[in-house]
C-alpha positions as CSV (number, residue, x, y, z in Angstrom):
1,M,-13.7,13.0,-124.2
2,T,-17.2,12.3,-122.9
3,L,-18.1,10.2,-119.9
4,W,-19.7,7.6,-122.2
5,E,-17.0,7.3,-124.9
6,G,-16.7,3.6,-124.1
7,R,-20.2,3.0,-125.5
8,L,-20.8,5.7,-128.1
9,G,-18.7,7.3,-130.8
10,G,-18.2,11.0,-130.9
11,T,-21.1,13.4,-130.0
12,A,-22.0,16.1,-132.6
13,D,-21.1,19.5,-131.6
14,E,-24.7,20.8,-131.9
15,V,-25.7,18.1,-129.4
16,M,-23.2,19.2,-127.0
17,A,-24.3,22.9,-127.5
18,F,-27.9,21.9,-126.8
19,T,-27.3,19.7,-123.8
20,V,-24.5,21.7,-122.0
21,S,-25.3,22.9,-118.5
22,L,-21.9,24.2,-117.4
23,P,-22.7,27.9,-118.0
24,F,-25.4,27.8,-115.2
25,D,-24.6,24.8,-113.0
26,R,-21.1,26.2,-112.3
27,R,-22.5,27.7,-109.1
28,L,-22.8,24.1,-107.8
29,A,-19.0,23.7,-107.7
30,A,-18.7,24.0,-104.0
31,D,-21.5,21.5,-103.4
32,D,-20.1,19.1,-105.9
33,L,-16.8,19.2,-104.0
34,T,-18.5,18.7,-100.7
35,G,-20.4,15.7,-102.1
36,S,-17.3,14.2,-103.8
37,R,-15.3,14.4,-100.6
38,A,-18.1,12.6,-98.6
39,H,-18.3,10.0,-101.4
40,V,-14.5,9.4,-101.2
41,R,-14.7,8.9,-97.5
42,G,-17.6,6.5,-98.0
43,L,-15.5,4.6,-100.6
44,R,-12.8,4.1,-98.0
45,R,-15.3,2.8,-95.5
46,A,-16.6,0.4,-98.2
47,G,-13.0,-0.9,-98.7
48,V,-12.9,0.3,-102.3
49,L,-10.1,2.9,-101.6
50,D,-7.1,2.6,-99.3
51,D,-5.9,5.5,-97.2
52,D,-3.3,6.6,-99.6
53,E,-5.9,6.8,-102.4
54,V,-8.2,8.7,-100.2
55,A,-5.5,11.2,-99.3
56,T,-4.7,11.6,-103.1
57,L,-8.3,12.3,-104.1
58,L,-9.0,14.7,-101.2
59,A,-5.8,16.6,-102.1
60,A,-6.9,16.7,-105.7
61,L,-10.4,18.0,-104.7
62,D,-8.7,20.6,-102.6
63,R,-6.6,21.8,-105.5
64,V,-9.7,22.0,-107.7
65,E,-11.3,24.1,-105.0
66,E,-8.3,26.5,-105.0
67,E,-8.2,26.8,-108.8
68,L,-12.0,27.5,-108.9
69,A,-11.6,30.1,-106.2
70,S,-8.7,31.7,-107.8
71,G,-10.1,31.7,-111.3
72,T,-7.3,29.7,-112.6
73,F,-9.4,26.5,-113.3
74,A,-9.3,25.9,-117.0
75,F,-12.7,24.7,-118.3
76,R,-12.7,22.8,-121.6
77,T,-15.3,22.5,-124.4
78,E,-15.9,18.9,-123.5
79,D,-16.9,19.9,-119.9
80,E,-20.6,19.2,-120.2
81,D,-21.4,20.3,-116.7
82,I,-19.6,21.2,-113.4
83,H,-19.6,17.6,-112.3
84,T,-17.8,16.5,-115.5
85,A,-15.3,19.3,-115.1
86,V,-14.4,18.6,-111.5
87,E,-14.0,14.9,-112.3
88,R,-12.0,15.5,-115.4
89,R,-9.5,17.9,-113.5
90,V,-9.3,15.4,-110.5
91,T,-8.3,12.8,-113.0
92,E,-5.7,14.9,-114.6
93,I,-4.2,15.7,-111.1
94,A,-4.4,12.2,-109.5
95,A,-4.1,10.1,-112.7
96,D,-5.4,6.5,-112.2
97,V,-6.4,7.2,-108.7
98,G,-8.6,10.1,-110.0
99,A,-10.3,7.7,-112.3
100,K,-11.7,6.0,-109.2
101,L,-13.6,9.1,-107.9
102,H,-16.8,8.2,-109.6
103,T,-16.8,4.5,-108.4
104,G,-20.3,3.6,-107.1
105,R,-21.7,6.9,-108.1
106,S,-23.9,8.2,-111.0
107,R,-24.3,11.8,-112.1
108,N,-28.0,11.1,-111.2
109,D,-27.5,10.8,-107.5
110,Q,-24.5,13.2,-107.6
111,V,-26.5,16.0,-109.1
112,A,-29.5,15.4,-106.8
113,T,-27.2,15.6,-103.8
114,D,-25.5,18.7,-105.1
115,L,-28.8,20.4,-105.7
116,R,-30.2,19.5,-102.2
117,L,-27.1,20.9,-100.6
118,Y,-27.4,24.1,-102.6
119,T,-31.2,24.4,-102.0
120,R,-30.9,23.8,-98.3
121,R,-28.3,26.5,-97.8
122,E,-29.9,29.1,-100.1
123,L,-33.3,28.7,-98.6
124,L,-32.0,29.3,-95.2
125,L,-30.2,32.4,-96.3
126,V,-33.4,33.7,-97.9
127,A,-35.1,33.0,-94.6
128,Q,-32.4,35.1,-92.9
129,R,-33.0,37.9,-95.3
130,V,-36.7,37.8,-94.7
131,L,-36.0,38.2,-91.0
132,G,-34.0,41.3,-91.8
133,L,-37.0,42.8,-93.6
134,Q,-39.3,41.8,-90.8
135,E,-37.0,43.6,-88.3
136,V,-37.3,46.8,-90.3
137,L,-41.1,46.5,-90.4
138,R,-41.2,45.9,-86.7
139,H,-38.9,48.9,-86.0
140,R,-40.9,51.1,-88.2
141,A,-44.2,49.9,-86.4
142,E,-42.8,50.6,-83.0
143,E,-41.6,54.1,-84.3
144,A,-45.1,54.8,-85.7
145,G,-46.6,55.2,-82.2
146,D,-50.2,56.2,-82.2
147,A,-50.2,57.3,-86.0
148,Y,-53.0,56.0,-87.9
149,L,-54.2,55.9,-91.6
150,P,-57.2,54.7,-93.5
151,G,-57.6,50.9,-93.8
152,Y,-58.8,50.0,-97.3
153,T,-61.0,47.3,-98.8
154,H,-61.5,47.3,-102.6
155,L,-58.9,50.2,-102.4
156,Q,-61.7,52.3,-100.9
157,R,-61.4,53.9,-97.4
158,A,-63.0,51.5,-94.9
159,Q,-61.9,52.1,-91.3
160,P,-59.0,53.8,-89.6
161,V,-56.2,51.5,-88.4
162,L,-53.0,52.2,-86.5
163,F,-50.1,52.5,-88.9
164,S,-48.1,50.0,-86.8
165,H,-51.0,47.5,-87.3
166,H,-50.7,47.9,-91.1
167,L,-46.9,47.4,-91.1
168,L,-47.2,44.3,-88.9
169,A,-49.8,42.8,-91.3
170,H,-46.9,42.6,-93.9
171,A,-44.5,41.3,-91.2
172,W,-46.9,38.4,-90.2
173,A,-47.3,37.4,-93.9
174,L,-43.5,37.2,-94.1
175,A,-43.4,35.1,-90.9
176,R,-45.4,32.5,-92.8
177,D,-42.9,32.7,-95.6
178,V,-40.1,31.9,-93.1
179,D,-42.1,29.0,-91.7
180,R,-42.6,27.6,-95.2
181,L,-39.0,27.9,-96.0
182,M,-38.0,26.1,-92.9
183,H,-40.5,23.3,-93.5
184,T,-39.3,22.8,-97.1
185,V,-35.7,22.6,-95.7
186,V,-36.7,19.8,-93.4
187,R,-38.4,17.8,-96.2
188,L,-35.4,18.2,-98.6
189,D,-33.0,17.2,-95.8
190,V,-32.5,13.7,-97.3
191,S,-29.4,12.5,-99.0
192,P,-29.7,10.8,-102.4
193,L,-26.0,9.8,-102.6
194,G,-25.7,6.0,-102.9
195,A,-28.8,5.6,-105.1
196,G,-26.5,5.4,-108.2
197,A,-28.1,5.7,-111.6
198,L,-31.4,4.4,-110.3
199,A,-30.9,1.0,-108.5
200,G,-28.0,1.4,-106.0
201,S,-24.7,-0.5,-106.2
202,S,-23.3,-3.9,-105.7
203,L,-20.5,-2.3,-103.7
204,A,-20.6,-2.2,-99.9
205,L,-21.7,1.4,-99.7
206,D,-23.2,2.9,-96.6
207,P,-25.6,5.7,-97.6
208,D,-26.5,6.3,-93.9
209,A,-22.9,7.2,-93.1
210,V,-22.5,9.3,-96.2
211,A,-25.8,11.1,-95.3
212,A,-24.4,11.8,-91.8
213,D,-21.1,13.0,-93.3
214,L,-23.0,15.5,-95.5
215,G,-25.1,16.7,-92.6
216,F,-28.3,15.3,-93.9
217,A,-30.9,14.1,-91.4
218,G,-31.3,10.8,-93.3
219,R,-30.8,8.9,-96.5
220,F,-33.2,7.9,-99.2
221,E,-35.4,5.0,-98.9
222,N,-36.1,4.2,-102.5
223,S,-33.3,4.6,-105.1
224,L,-35.7,5.2,-108.0
225,D,-37.4,8.0,-106.0
226,A,-34.1,9.4,-105.0
227,V,-32.8,10.2,-108.4
228,S,-36.0,11.4,-109.8
229,D,-37.4,13.4,-107.0
230,R,-37.6,17.1,-107.5
231,D,-40.5,17.9,-105.2
232,F,-38.1,20.0,-103.2
233,V,-37.3,22.1,-106.2
234,A,-41.1,22.7,-106.9
235,E,-41.6,23.4,-103.1
236,A,-38.7,25.9,-103.1
237,L,-40.1,27.6,-106.2
238,F,-43.5,27.8,-104.6
239,D,-42.2,29.3,-101.4
240,L,-40.1,31.8,-103.3
241,A,-43.0,32.7,-105.6
242,L,-45.4,33.3,-102.7
243,L,-42.7,35.3,-100.9
244,G,-42.5,37.2,-104.1
245,V,-46.2,37.9,-104.0
246,H,-45.9,39.3,-100.5
247,L,-43.1,41.6,-101.5
248,S,-45.2,42.6,-104.6
249,R,-48.1,43.5,-102.3
250,I,-45.7,45.8,-100.3
251,G,-44.3,47.2,-103.5
252,E,-47.8,48.0,-104.8
253,E,-48.6,49.9,-101.7
254,L,-45.4,51.9,-101.8
255,V,-46.1,52.8,-105.5
256,L,-49.5,54.0,-104.5
257,W,-48.5,55.8,-101.3
258,S,-45.5,57.5,-102.9
259,S,-47.9,59.2,-105.5
260,E,-49.0,62.7,-104.9
261,E,-52.6,61.5,-104.9
262,F,-51.7,59.6,-101.6
263,G,-48.6,61.4,-100.4
264,F,-48.2,59.0,-97.6
265,V,-44.4,58.3,-98.1
266,T,-41.3,59.8,-99.6
267,L,-38.7,57.4,-100.7
268,D,-35.1,58.0,-100.1
269,D,-33.2,59.2,-103.1
270,A,-30.8,56.2,-102.8
271,Y,-33.8,53.9,-103.3
272,A,-35.6,55.7,-106.2
273,T,-34.7,56.5,-109.8
274,G,-35.3,59.5,-112.0
275,S,-36.6,60.0,-115.6
276,S,-34.6,60.2,-118.7
277,M,-36.9,62.9,-120.0
278,L,-38.9,64.5,-117.1
279,P,-36.6,66.4,-114.7
280,Q,-39.2,66.4,-111.9
281,K,-39.7,62.6,-111.6
282,K,-38.8,60.5,-108.7
283,N,-39.8,56.9,-109.5
284,P,-40.4,53.9,-107.1
285,D,-38.5,51.5,-109.4
286,V,-37.6,49.1,-106.6
287,A,-41.1,48.7,-105.6
288,E,-42.2,48.3,-109.2
289,L,-39.6,45.7,-109.9
290,A,-40.5,43.7,-106.8
291,R,-44.1,43.7,-108.2
292,G,-43.0,43.0,-111.7
293,K,-40.4,40.2,-111.0
294,T,-43.1,38.2,-109.2
295,G,-44.7,37.2,-112.5
296,R,-41.3,35.7,-113.4
297,L,-41.2,33.8,-110.2
298,I,-44.6,32.4,-110.7
299,G,-43.7,31.3,-114.3
300,H,-40.7,29.5,-112.9
301,L,-43.1,27.4,-110.6
302,A,-45.5,26.7,-113.3
303,G,-42.7,25.8,-115.8
304,M,-41.2,23.3,-113.2
305,L,-44.5,21.7,-112.5
306,A,-45.1,21.3,-116.2
307,T,-41.7,19.7,-116.7
308,L,-42.2,17.2,-113.9
309,K,-45.8,16.2,-114.6
310,G,-45.1,13.7,-117.5
311,L,-41.8,12.1,-116.5
312,P,-41.6,8.2,-116.0
313,L,-39.3,6.8,-113.4
314,A,-36.5,7.3,-112.9
315,Y,-34.0,10.0,-114.0
316,N,-34.7,11.9,-117.3
317,R,-32.7,14.6,-118.8
318,D,-35.7,16.9,-118.5
319,L,-34.6,17.3,-115.0
320,Q,-31.7,19.5,-116.0
321,E,-34.3,22.2,-116.4
322,D,-34.7,22.4,-112.6
323,K,-31.6,24.5,-112.0
324,E,-32.1,27.7,-114.0
325,P,-35.5,28.5,-112.6
326,L,-34.3,27.7,-109.0
327,F,-31.2,29.7,-109.4
328,D,-33.0,32.7,-110.9
329,S,-35.7,32.6,-108.3
330,V,-33.2,32.5,-105.4
331,D,-31.3,35.5,-107.0
332,Q,-34.3,37.7,-107.7
333,V,-36.0,37.1,-104.3
334,S,-32.7,37.7,-102.5
335,R,-32.0,40.9,-104.4
336,A,-35.6,42.0,-103.8
337,L,-35.4,41.4,-100.1
338,V,-32.1,43.4,-99.7
339,A,-33.5,46.3,-101.8
340,M,-36.8,46.5,-100.1
341,T,-35.3,46.3,-96.7
342,G,-33.2,49.4,-97.5
343,M,-36.1,51.2,-99.1
344,L,-38.4,50.7,-96.0
345,A,-35.7,51.5,-93.6
346,T,-35.0,54.8,-95.2
347,A,-38.5,55.9,-96.3
348,Q,-40.1,59.0,-94.7
349,F,-43.7,58.5,-93.8
350,D,-46.0,61.4,-93.7
351,T,-48.2,60.4,-90.7
352,E,-50.1,63.7,-90.6
353,R,-51.2,63.1,-94.2
354,M,-52.2,59.7,-93.1
355,R,-54.3,61.0,-90.2
356,T,-56.0,63.6,-92.3
357,A,-57.0,60.9,-94.9
358,A,-58.4,58.7,-92.0
359,D,-60.3,61.4,-90.2
360,G,-63.3,61.6,-92.6
361,A,-66.6,61.1,-90.7
362,P,-67.6,58.1,-92.9
363,G,-64.7,56.2,-91.5
364,A,-66.5,56.0,-88.2
365,A,-69.8,54.7,-89.7
366,V,-69.4,51.2,-88.3
367,D,-68.8,52.7,-84.9
368,L,-72.1,54.5,-85.2
369,A,-73.8,51.2,-86.0
370,E,-72.1,49.4,-83.1
371,W,-73.0,52.2,-80.8
372,L,-76.6,51.6,-81.8
373,V,-76.1,47.9,-81.2
374,E,-74.8,48.4,-77.8
375,R,-78.2,50.1,-77.1
376,G,-80.2,47.2,-78.2
377,V,-80.8,48.0,-81.9
378,P,-80.4,44.9,-84.2
379,F,-77.3,45.2,-86.3
380,R,-79.0,45.1,-89.6
381,Q,-81.4,48.0,-88.6
382,A,-78.3,49.9,-87.2
383,H,-76.5,49.3,-90.5
384,S,-79.5,50.7,-92.5
385,I,-79.9,53.7,-90.2
386,V,-76.3,54.7,-90.6
387,G,-76.0,53.9,-94.3
388,S,-79.0,56.1,-94.9
389,L,-77.4,58.9,-93.0
390,V,-74.2,58.5,-95.1
391,R,-76.0,58.6,-98.3
392,D,-78.1,61.6,-97.3
393,S,-74.9,63.5,-96.3
394,L,-73.3,62.8,-99.7
395,Q,-76.3,63.6,-101.7
396,R,-77.3,66.7,-99.9
397,G,-73.8,68.0,-99.1
398,V,-74.7,68.1,-95.4
399,P,-72.0,67.2,-92.8
400,L,-72.6,63.8,-91.4
401,A,-72.3,65.2,-87.8
402,E,-75.4,67.4,-88.4
403,L,-77.4,64.5,-89.6
404,V,-76.2,62.2,-86.6
405,Q,-77.1,64.9,-84.0
406,A,-80.5,65.3,-85.5
407,H,-81.3,61.6,-85.6
408,P,-83.5,60.5,-82.7
409,A,-81.7,57.2,-82.3
410,L,-78.2,58.9,-82.2
411,G,-78.2,62.5,-81.2
412,T,-75.6,64.6,-79.3
413,D,-74.3,61.4,-77.4
414,A,-73.1,59.8,-80.6
415,L,-71.2,62.9,-81.9
416,G,-68.0,62.0,-80.1
417,L,-67.5,59.0,-82.3
418,L,-67.0,61.3,-85.3
419,E,-64.1,63.1,-83.6
420,P,-60.6,62.7,-85.2
421,G,-58.7,59.8,-83.8
422,V,-61.6,58.3,-81.8
423,A,-62.7,55.5,-84.2
424,V,-59.3,53.8,-84.2
425,T,-59.3,53.6,-80.4
426,R,-62.4,51.6,-80.4
427,R,-60.9,48.6,-82.0
428,T,-60.5,46.4,-78.9
429,S,-61.0,42.9,-80.1
430,P,-57.9,40.7,-80.1
431,G,-55.8,41.0,-83.2
432,G,-57.6,44.2,-84.0
433,A,-56.2,47.6,-85.2
434,G,-56.6,49.6,-81.9
435,P,-53.9,50.5,-79.4
436,G,-54.7,47.7,-76.9
437,P,-54.6,44.8,-79.3
438,V,-51.7,46.2,-81.3
439,A,-49.6,46.4,-78.1
440,V,-50.3,42.8,-77.4
441,Q,-49.7,42.0,-81.1
442,T,-46.3,43.7,-81.1
443,E,-45.2,41.7,-78.1
444,R,-46.3,38.5,-79.7
445,F,-44.6,39.3,-83.0
446,G,-41.3,40.1,-81.2
447,H,-41.4,36.7,-79.5
448,R,-42.2,35.0,-82.9
449,M,-39.3,36.7,-84.4
450,E,-37.0,35.5,-81.6
451,L,-38.1,31.9,-82.2
452,D,-37.5,32.2,-85.9
453,R,-34.1,33.7,-85.5
454,E,-33.2,30.7,-83.3
455,R,-34.6,28.3,-85.9
456,V,-32.7,29.8,-88.7
457,A,-29.4,30.3,-86.8
458,H,-29.5,26.8,-85.5
459,A,-30.0,25.4,-89.0
460,L,-27.2,27.6,-90.5
461,D,-24.8,26.7,-87.6
462,A,-25.6,22.9,-87.6
463,A,-23.2,22.0,-90.4
464,S,-20.4,23.9,-88.7
465,S,-20.2,21.3,-86.0
466,P,-18.2,18.1,-86.6
467,R,-20.2,15.0,-87.0
468,T,-19.3,11.4,-86.2
469,V,-19.3,8.8,-88.9
470,G,-18.5,5.2,-87.9
471,G,-16.9,6.5,-84.7
472,A,-14.6,8.9,-86.4
473,E,-15.1,12.7,-86.4
474,V,-15.4,14.3,-89.9
475,P,-15.1,18.0,-90.9
476,P,-18.2,20.0,-91.6
477,S,-19.3,19.5,-95.2
478,G,-21.3,22.7,-95.9
479,S,-22.4,26.0,-94.6
480,A,-26.0,25.1,-93.7
481,G,-28.0,22.4,-92.0
482,P,-31.7,21.5,-91.8
483,A,-34.3,23.6,-90.0
484,S,-34.7,21.3,-87.0
485,G,-34.2,17.8,-85.7
486,R,-30.4,17.8,-86.1
487,G,-28.8,15.2,-83.8
488,Q,-31.7,12.7,-84.2
489,K,-31.5,10.2,-87.0
490,R,-34.4,10.6,-89.2
491,R,-35.3,7.6,-91.3
492,G,-38.2,6.8,-93.4
493,T,-38.7,10.4,-94.7
494,G,-38.4,9.5,-98.4
495,S,-36.7,11.7,-100.8
């Protein structure tokens, strides 16, 4: 039996095989049950259902939940998607009352609601995992003390920087990821339920009350937009792809640093793999996969945008293609975050090797130039003087220190700049890589993390609190809420 058997005859098996989404949208089961319970309560407020019917339907939905949790739920070949399967089973349990479950609702607004509930929750959980990785980076930065390493541009040694500064650079990039995730959650925090297939309903539905019941900050303003909008999926995919890019960058450095050529880090055995042929190998596969899977995340975003770009209003079946890329992106990023958090927490950094690499005299070249600037030499002239000395040192094989000491504009007074560890201490400008600014930065980053933890915790806890709908308290309908603004009715946000 299909949901449209009253209008059409039997559907060909090959059509069902092509259009079925149950194998992947089964993970929306909990969200579908949440949305269905809110819809049932909404139908009671609209006078469509009486108290006994509501009790019967809610009991049937509870039983479906138990069967799904225990693995005893019997799916059938005609179950096109999880929404069909749930409604079919509710009707089996509650008979004619079960047939009233879908009153005033379309799969169009139902699916959009389920997907928003899922995306809201999962993005918040991803943000929580990002915070876990940031905490490890912060801990390792504090642990690094005064250790320093070469800072690179073009993968060429440029200037020495504190190791803590380098680690915090990644942590700050991840902070932007948290911010993006939270803002996406705010924008998607709109209930589409009540939009119907595309034009609403002639029944006395109250989408505002249903939105409050579901813990959304507001309801849709335009029913056509409500059922066709997948901006939130595209935004989520972008957030996850860019987060993946940041993880890939960390992974790339760990691949380089764990090589014998760099030798800056030794990975814990638990977070490395071996070779099937070469007994001596210890491979940074976690870092490589974090790098490699990012191409997959970028592909999901590009594919979603291509799917959306040619769709007329309102709902089109093309939108079924929103779920697999979203589910996969959430899965891959979540796994990468957990694995890389463990890898960085257990890695052993060779700070002596880092110091040795950073202590080459050319790394202080800009300090020599700035020393001349402090004595009135125009920067371009100072740059030329030092650049010539570096070139002469390399071509003639003469230590740079000898050439500096012999130069009339530099001399013995400038030699101290070439001593190991001196150059990194001269970075004093705000946000720079020296001890003073890094101490300030570390404090500021700790404060930022406290604020972000509060934001994420508030959002995750919001749906755990009972809400009031029409003067009556209703149970929480999910495990996550929006990033901010709960408690204020937010209208006019669109969907």
